MDTraj code that builds the backbone (N, CA, C; nanometers):
import mdtraj as md
import numpy as np

residues = "UNK UNK UNK UNK UNK UNK UNK UNK UNK UNK UNK UNK UNK UNK UNK UNK UNK UNK UNK UNK UNK UNK UNK UNK UNK UNK UNK UNK UNK UNK UNK UNK UNK UNK UNK UNK UNK UNK UNK UNK UNK UNK UNK UNK UNK UNK UNK UNK UNK UNK UNK UNK UNK UNK UNK UNK UNK UNK UNK UNK UNK UNK UNK UNK UNK UNK UNK UNK UNK UNK UNK UNK UNK UNK UNK UNK UNK UNK UNK UNK UNK UNK UNK UNK UNK UNK UNK UNK UNK UNK UNK UNK UNK UNK UNK UNK UNK UNK UNK UNK UNK UNK UNK UNK UNK UNK UNK UNK UNK UNK UNK UNK UNK UNK UNK UNK UNK UNK UNK UNK UNK UNK UNK UNK UNK UNK UNK UNK UNK UNK UNK UNK UNK UNK UNK UNK UNK UNK".split()
xyz = np.array([
    [1.7522, 1.9674, 6.5951],
    [1.6420, 2.0231, 6.5172],
    [1.6984, 2.1323, 6.4262],
    [1.6617, 2.1286, 6.2989],
    [1.7094, 2.2297, 6.2053],
    [1.6348, 2.3609, 6.2288],
    [1.6912, 2.4677, 6.1778],
    [1.6256, 2.5982, 6.1914],
    [1.4982, 2.6055, 6.1091],
    [1.4915, 2.5288, 6.0002],
    [1.3685, 2.5245, 5.9212],
    [1.2529, 2.4790, 6.0102],
    [1.2744, 2.3703, 6.0821],
    [1.1704, 2.3148, 6.1689],
    [1.1434, 2.4067, 6.2884],
    [1.2497, 2.4587, 6.3487],
    [1.2340, 2.5462, 6.4653],
    [1.1524, 2.6704, 6.4301],
    [1.1797, 2.7299, 6.3141],
    [1.1045, 2.8487, 6.2724],
    [0.9583, 2.8158, 6.2448],
    [0.9348, 2.6995, 6.1834],
    [0.7956, 2.6605, 6.1566],
    [0.7208, 2.6405, 6.2867],
    [0.7814, 2.5711, 6.3809],
    [0.7162, 2.5475, 6.5094],
    [0.6938, 2.6786, 6.5838],
    [0.7924, 2.7673, 6.5781],
    [0.7789, 2.8972, 6.6445],
    [0.6641, 2.9784, 6.5841],
    [0.6428, 2.9634, 6.4546],
    [0.5348, 3.0379, 6.3898],
    [0.3978, 2.9747, 6.4142],
    [0.3964, 2.8551, 6.4746],
    [0.2702, 2.7909, 6.5088],
    [0.2013, 2.7220, 6.3922],
    [0.2745, 2.6937, 6.2870],
    [0.2160, 2.6297, 6.1697],
    [0.2418, 2.4797, 6.1706],
    [0.1426, 2.4040, 6.1282],
    [0.1663, 2.2617, 6.1061],
    [0.2465, 2.2497, 5.9772],
    [0.3058, 2.1342, 5.9561],
    [0.3820, 2.1137, 5.8332],
    [0.2914, 2.1289, 5.7106],
    [0.1708, 2.0780, 5.7208],
    [0.0751, 2.0872, 5.6101],
    [0.0385, 2.2319, 5.5809],
    [0.0103, 2.3089, 5.6859],
    [-0.0280, 2.4486, 5.6680],
    [0.0892, 2.5307, 5.6142],
    [0.2088, 2.5054, 5.6677],
    [0.3264, 2.5761, 5.6160],
    [0.3440, 2.5476, 5.4669],
    [0.3383, 2.4205, 5.4295],
    [0.3583, 2.3801, 5.2901],
    [0.2555, 2.4477, 5.1999],
    [0.1310, 2.4505, 5.2428],
    [0.0255, 2.5135, 5.1627],
    [0.0550, 2.6631, 5.1435],
    [0.0839, 2.7331, 5.2540],
    [0.1104, 2.8765, 5.2454],
    [0.2354, 2.9060, 5.1629],
    [0.3404, 2.8291, 5.1879],
    [0.4670, 2.8512, 5.1169],
    [0.4501, 2.8275, 4.9673],
    [0.3917, 2.7142, 4.9288],
    [0.3725, 2.6826, 4.7874],
    [0.2857, 2.7871, 4.7185],
    [0.1824, 2.8330, 4.7875],
    [0.0921, 2.9323, 4.7296],
    [0.1611, 3.0673, 4.7130],
    [0.2315, 3.1107, 4.8169],
    [0.2950, 3.2428, 4.8148],
    [0.4073, 3.2515, 4.7123],
    [0.4862, 3.1448, 4.6997],
    [0.6050, 3.1498, 4.6145],
    [0.5907, 3.0672, 4.4864],
    [0.4707, 3.0232, 4.4576],
    [0.4419, 2.9467, 4.3364],
    [0.5346, 2.8254, 4.3249],
    [0.5415, 2.7500, 4.4317],
    [0.6241, 2.6291, 4.4387],
    [0.5330, 2.5075, 4.4457],
    [0.5919, 2.3891, 4.4395],
    [0.5118, 2.2671, 4.4487],
    [0.5819, 2.1633, 4.5368],
    [0.6284, 2.2076, 4.6532],
    [0.6936, 2.1151, 4.7456],
    [0.5921, 2.0161, 4.8012],
    [0.6331, 1.8916, 4.8122],
    [0.5483, 1.7871, 4.8702],
    [0.5722, 1.7805, 5.0204],
    [0.4851, 1.7084, 5.0890],
    [0.5008, 1.6898, 5.2336],
    [0.6321, 1.6182, 5.2633],
    [0.6665, 1.5205, 5.1808],
    [0.7915, 1.4458, 5.2013],
    [0.9129, 1.5371, 5.1863],
    [0.9098, 1.6250, 5.0874],
    [1.0232, 1.7156, 5.0653],
    [1.0405, 1.8108, 5.1834],
    [0.9308, 1.8664, 5.2338],
    [0.9385, 1.9567, 5.3486],
    [0.9931, 1.8808, 5.4694],
    [0.9464, 1.7597, 5.4909],
    [0.9942, 1.6787, 5.6022],
    [1.1444, 1.6529, 5.5904],
    [1.1906, 1.6204, 5.4709],
    [1.3337, 1.5955, 5.4508],
    [1.4161, 1.7210, 5.4764],
    [1.3659, 1.8358, 5.4341],
    [1.4363, 1.9624, 5.4588],
    [1.4428, 1.9895, 5.6084],
    [1.3315, 1.9711, 5.6768],
    [1.3267, 1.9987, 5.8205],
    [1.4154, 1.9046, 5.9019],
    [1.4396, 1.7864, 5.8499],
    [1.5232, 1.6902, 5.9222],
    [1.6673, 1.6870, 5.8706],
    [1.7027, 1.7813, 5.7837],
    [1.8395, 1.7943, 5.7368],
    [1.8825, 1.6881, 5.6379],
    [1.7883, 1.6190, 5.5764],
    [1.8210, 1.5139, 5.4802],
    [1.8212, 1.5655, 5.3368],
    [1.7751, 1.6870, 5.3190],
    [1.7677, 1.7470, 5.1861],
    [1.7843, 1.8974, 5.2022],
    [1.8478, 1.9595, 5.1039],
    [1.8644, 2.1049, 5.1044],
    [1.7897, 2.1614, 4.9849],
    [1.7072, 2.2636, 5.0061],
    [1.6365, 2.3240, 4.8920],
    [1.7339, 2.3982, 4.8010],
    [1.6941, 2.4168, 4.6747],
    [1.7779, 2.4936, 4.5832],
    [1.7828, 2.6390, 4.6299],
    [1.8770, 2.7158, 4.5765],
    [1.9041, 2.8513, 4.6246],
    [1.7803, 2.9411, 4.6206],
    [1.7063, 2.9394, 4.5099],
    [1.5871, 3.0248, 4.5008],
    [1.4852, 2.9913, 4.6079],
    [1.4636, 2.8628, 4.6322],
    [1.3691, 2.8212, 4.7357],
    [1.4222, 2.8564, 4.8738],
    [1.5531, 2.8482, 4.8904],
    [1.6148, 2.8847, 5.0184],
    [1.5895, 3.0319, 5.0495],
    [1.6021, 3.1156, 4.9476],
    [1.5712, 3.2586, 4.9663],
    [1.4234, 3.2771, 5.0018],
    [1.3373, 3.1985, 4.9389],
    [1.1945, 3.2087, 4.9688],
    [1.1642, 3.1642, 5.1116],
    [1.2306, 3.0574, 5.1578],
    [1.2140, 3.0145, 5.2968],
    [1.2547, 3.1279, 5.3906],
    [1.3681, 3.1904, 5.3625],
    [1.4162, 3.3004, 5.4469],
    [1.3164, 3.4160, 5.4461],
    [1.2627, 3.4486, 5.3291],
    [1.1634, 3.5552, 5.3184],
    [1.0373, 3.5201, 5.3971],
    [0.9932, 3.3963, 5.3870],
    [0.8717, 3.3518, 5.4548],
    [0.8820, 3.3756, 5.6052],
    [0.9984, 3.3444, 5.6615],
    [1.0175, 3.3572, 5.8066],
    [1.0773, 3.4908, 5.8482],
    [1.1172, 3.5743, 5.7532],
    [1.1741, 3.7040, 5.7860],
    [1.3148, 3.6960, 5.8430],
    [1.3925, 3.5989, 5.7963],
    [1.5316, 3.5847, 5.8391],
    [1.6194, 3.5769, 5.7151],
    [1.7500, 3.5759, 5.7354],
    [1.8407, 3.5659, 5.6210],
    [1.8693, 3.4204, 5.5878],
    [1.9224, 3.3990, 5.4690],
    [1.9657, 3.2659, 5.4292],
    [2.0765, 3.2186, 5.5235],
    [2.1649, 3.3097, 5.5613],
    [2.2727, 3.2751, 5.6556],
    [2.2165, 3.2193, 5.7858],
    [2.1117, 3.2821, 5.8366],
    [2.0519, 3.2337, 5.9610],
    [1.9941, 3.0936, 5.9408],
    [1.9219, 3.0736, 5.8308],
    [1.8621, 2.9429, 5.8037],
    [1.9674, 2.8326, 5.7966],
    [2.0824, 2.8649, 5.7402],
    [2.1882, 2.7664, 5.7225],
    [2.2775, 2.7509, 5.8454],
    [2.2474, 2.8282, 5.9510],
    [2.3262, 2.8166, 6.0736],
    [2.4508, 2.9015, 6.0741],
    [2.4648, 2.9910, 5.9778],
    [2.5826, 3.0771, 5.9712],
    [2.5794, 3.1862, 6.0773],
    [2.4601, 3.2311, 6.1135],
    [2.4438, 3.3319, 6.2189],
    [2.3738, 3.2660, 6.3353],
    [2.4140, 3.3045, 6.4561],
    [2.3662, 3.2329, 6.5723],
    [2.2360, 3.2775, 6.6326],
    [2.2043, 3.4054, 6.6315],
    [2.0918, 3.4539, 6.7101],
    [1.9857, 3.5168, 6.6209],
    [1.8638, 3.4702, 6.6332],
    [1.7542, 3.5235, 6.5515],
    [1.7271, 3.6700, 6.5851],
    [1.7457, 3.7117, 6.7117],
    [1.7239, 3.8515, 6.7498],
    [1.8224, 3.9408, 6.6743],
    [1.9501, 3.8992, 6.6665],
    [2.0484, 3.9763, 6.5906],
    [2.0076, 3.9829, 6.4450],
    [1.9576, 3.8723, 6.3944],
    [1.9171, 3.8635, 6.2549],
    [1.8056, 3.9631, 6.2246],
    [1.7080, 3.9712, 6.3124],
    [1.5948, 4.0601, 6.2877],
    [1.6359, 4.2061, 6.2981],
    [1.7371, 4.2360, 6.3798],
    [1.7836, 4.3734, 6.3927],
    [1.8543, 4.4200, 6.2656],
    [1.9048, 4.3265, 6.1856],
    [1.9797, 4.3596, 6.0661],
    [1.8955, 4.3526, 5.9398],
    [1.7650, 4.3710, 5.9496],
    [1.6790, 4.3600, 5.8322],
    [1.7184, 4.4629, 5.7272],
    [1.7259, 4.4217, 5.6016],
    [1.7577, 4.5165, 5.4955],
    [1.6441, 4.6156, 5.4744],
    [1.6764, 4.7267, 5.4086],
    [1.5768, 4.8318, 5.3858],
    [1.4561, 4.7790, 5.3098],
    [1.4769, 4.6912, 5.2128],
    [1.3651, 4.6355, 5.1362],
    [1.2675, 4.5608, 5.2245],
    [1.3179, 4.4857, 5.3209],
    [1.2306, 4.4109, 5.4113],
    [1.1518, 4.5071, 5.4991],
    [1.2141, 4.6179, 5.5380],
    [1.1432, 4.7171, 5.6174],
    [1.0286, 4.7760, 5.5354],
    [1.0526, 4.7971, 5.4080],
    [0.9476, 4.8516, 5.3216],
    [0.8332, 4.7515, 5.3092],
    [0.8648, 4.6246, 5.2863],
    [0.7572, 4.5267, 5.2712],
    [0.6793, 4.5110, 5.4012],
    [0.7456, 4.5191, 5.5148],
    [0.6757, 4.5097, 5.6427],
    [0.5820, 4.6289, 5.6618],
    [0.6263, 4.7472, 5.6229],
    [0.5420, 4.8661, 5.6342],
    [0.4219, 4.8570, 5.5390],
    [0.4467, 4.8085, 5.4179],
    [0.3362, 4.7926, 5.3227],
    [0.2331, 4.6922, 5.3741],
    [0.2819, 4.5812, 5.4277],
    [0.1911, 4.4798, 5.4815],
    [0.1080, 4.5386, 5.5948],
    [0.1715, 4.6173, 5.6794],
    [0.1013, 4.6817, 5.7911],
    [-0.0054, 4.7785, 5.7391],
    [0.0254, 4.8534, 5.6345],
    [-0.0729, 4.9450, 5.5754],
    [-0.1942, 4.8701, 5.5211],
    [-0.1693, 4.7607, 5.4520],
    [-0.2796, 4.6803, 5.3968],
    [-0.3688, 4.6304, 5.5091],
    [-0.3078, 4.5834, 5.6170],
    [-0.3850, 4.5287, 5.7291],
    [-0.4649, 4.6363, 5.8019],
    [-0.4178, 4.7620, 5.7980],
    [-0.4865, 4.8699, 5.8689],
    [-0.6016, 4.9315, 5.7895],
    [-0.6085, 4.9008, 5.6611],
    [-0.7174, 4.9560, 5.5810],
    [-0.8519, 4.9041, 5.6319],
    [-0.9534, 4.9914, 5.6332],
    [-1.0858, 4.9424, 5.6747],
    [-1.1414, 4.8444, 5.5724],
    [-1.2254, 4.7547, 5.6179],
    [-1.2888, 4.6570, 5.5292],
    [-1.3930, 4.7276, 5.4428],
    [-1.4056, 4.6811, 5.3182],
    [-1.4991, 4.7453, 5.2252],
    [-1.6454, 4.7095, 5.2503],
    [-1.6702, 4.6107, 5.3350],
    [-1.8085, 4.5658, 5.3546],
    [-1.8788, 4.6313, 5.4728],
    [-1.8283, 4.7454, 5.5185],
    [-1.8937, 4.8147, 5.6290],
    [-2.0189, 4.8864, 5.5772],
    [-2.1302, 4.8717, 5.6491],
    [-2.2579, 4.9243, 5.5985],
    [-2.2645, 5.0769, 5.5910],
    [-2.1862, 5.1495, 5.6687],
    [-2.1958, 5.2952, 5.6695],
    [-2.1113, 5.3625, 5.5610],
    [-2.0444, 5.2849, 5.4764],
    [-1.9617, 5.3399, 5.3685],
    [-2.0421, 5.3506, 5.2401],
    [-2.0205, 5.4626, 5.1694],
    [-2.0870, 5.4710, 5.0387],
    [-2.0040, 5.3944, 4.9355],
    [-2.0629, 5.3712, 4.8209],
    [-2.0009, 5.2860, 4.7186],
    [-1.8671, 5.3405, 4.6691],
    [-1.8561, 5.4735, 4.6569],
    [-1.7314, 5.5325, 4.6066],
    [-1.6163, 5.5080, 4.7050],
    [-1.6431, 5.5221, 4.8341],
    [-1.5402, 5.4981, 4.9366],
    [-1.4995, 5.3506, 4.9345],
    [-1.5967, 5.2617, 4.9241],
    [-1.5662, 5.1181, 4.9165],
    [-1.4770, 5.0874, 4.7956],
    [-1.5112, 5.1470, 4.6818],
    [-1.4332, 5.1235, 4.5606],
    [-1.2908, 5.1773, 4.5759],
    [-1.2784, 5.2978, 4.6335],
    [-1.1459, 5.3569, 4.6532],
    [-1.0599, 5.2734, 4.7474],
    [-1.1189, 5.2215, 4.8524],
    [-1.0444, 5.1367, 4.9455],
    [-1.0006, 5.0078, 4.8760],
    [-1.0871, 4.9514, 4.7946],
    [-1.0514, 4.8315, 4.7196],
    [-0.9358, 4.8566, 4.6242],
    [-0.9398, 4.9697, 4.5542],
    [-0.8311, 5.0051, 4.4622],
    [-0.7012, 5.0255, 4.5392],
    [-0.7082, 5.0958, 4.6508],
    [-0.5893, 5.1187, 4.7329],
    [-0.5325, 4.9879, 4.7866],
    [-0.6207, 4.8994, 4.8303],
    [-0.5767, 4.7690, 4.8802],
    [-0.5032, 4.6910, 4.7704],
    [-0.5563, 4.6931, 4.6481],
    [-0.4920, 4.6236, 4.5362],
    [-0.3566, 4.6850, 4.5018],
    [-0.3482, 4.8179, 4.5014],
    [-0.2207, 4.8847, 4.4724],
    [-0.1155, 4.8527, 4.5784],
    [-0.1552, 4.8572, 4.7049],
    [-0.0613, 4.8255, 4.8122],
    [-0.0181, 4.6795, 4.8049],
    [-0.1106, 4.5918, 4.7696],
    [-0.0772, 4.4504, 4.7568],
    [0.0252, 4.4294, 4.6440],
    [0.0067, 4.4963, 4.5304],
    [0.1024, 4.4858, 4.4201],
    [0.2382, 4.5428, 4.4603],
    [0.2380, 4.6523, 4.5366],
    [0.3633, 4.7100, 4.5855],
    [0.4332, 4.6141, 4.6805],
    [0.3558, 4.5448, 4.7613],
    [0.4119, 4.4467, 4.8542],
    [0.4773, 4.3321, 4.7773],
    [0.4135, 4.2861, 4.6725],
    [0.4718, 4.1801, 4.5890],
    [0.6046, 4.2273, 4.5296],
    [0.6075, 4.3502, 4.4795],
    [0.7307, 4.4045, 4.4230],
    [0.8392, 4.4161, 4.5295],
    [0.8039, 4.4636, 4.6486],
    [0.9026, 4.4775, 4.7560],
    [0.9615, 4.3420, 4.7929],
    [0.8787, 4.2395, 4.8005],
    [0.9292, 4.1051, 4.8309],
    [1.0202, 4.0539, 4.7193],
    [0.9842, 4.0847, 4.5943],
    [1.0670, 4.0425, 4.4822],
    [1.2037, 4.1111, 4.4878],
    [1.2052, 4.2392, 4.5209],
    [1.3312, 4.3125, 4.5335],
    [1.4166, 4.2507, 4.6435],
    [1.3550, 4.2205, 4.7577],
    [1.4283, 4.1575, 4.8679],
    [1.4847, 4.0219, 4.8250],
    [1.4021, 3.9420, 4.7637],
    [1.4424, 3.8071, 4.7263],
    [1.5568, 3.8095, 4.6257],
    [1.5474, 3.8965, 4.5264],
    [1.6486, 3.9031, 4.4217],
    [1.7681, 3.9882, 4.4618],
    [1.7551, 4.0580, 4.5734],
    [1.8599, 4.1466, 4.6242],
    [1.9037, 4.2470, 4.5189],
    [1.8060, 4.3029, 4.4484],
    [1.8332, 4.4069, 4.3498],
    [1.7855, 4.5398, 4.4053],
    [1.8310, 4.6454, 4.3466],
    [1.7840, 4.7750, 4.3913],
    [1.6526, 4.8091, 4.3206],
    [1.5778, 4.9013, 4.3784],
    [1.4443, 4.9346, 4.3293],
    [1.4450, 4.9871, 4.1865],
    [1.5469, 5.0617, 4.1480],
    [1.5440, 5.1257, 4.0162],
    [1.5449, 5.0251, 3.9014],
    [1.5828, 4.8992, 3.9268],
    [1.5841, 4.7986, 3.8206],
    [1.4435, 4.7518, 3.7837],
    [1.3458, 4.7836, 3.8641],
    [1.2095, 4.7422, 3.8358],
    [1.1369, 4.8595, 3.7795],
])
top = md.Topology()
chain = top.add_chain()
for i, resn in enumerate(residues, 1):
    res = top.add_residue(resn, chain, resSeq=i)
    for name in ("N", "CA", "C"):
        top.add_atom(name, md.element.get_by_symbol(name[0]), res)
traj = md.Trajectory(xyz[None], top)
């Protein structure tokens, strides 16, 4: 079993659900057949897509390709950019929902604006990780 398939199964996603989420998140158009071929080692994605697969699962390209042996070691070596994106994602998830009845309109609007700003920052952090560039270039 390839690591592509093992990671998908570990994440609890069906092939269809993984493909939908992956294509949507990374603006790709992989077909079910292509994902199946990748998971069975009959096809290798191009480098950019390979980086996106690694980002999706939170591992390195080396791990996906079998260059590194242990996923626990891999997660311990997360780059600083990935730590930032994980923290941003956690902040977005911790924000209160805007549809709570006891909130006034200004608080709801401020939370919505903050959620959008954090979401844009998260997109930038993922882009920095994927491109392996430093923050000052953006």
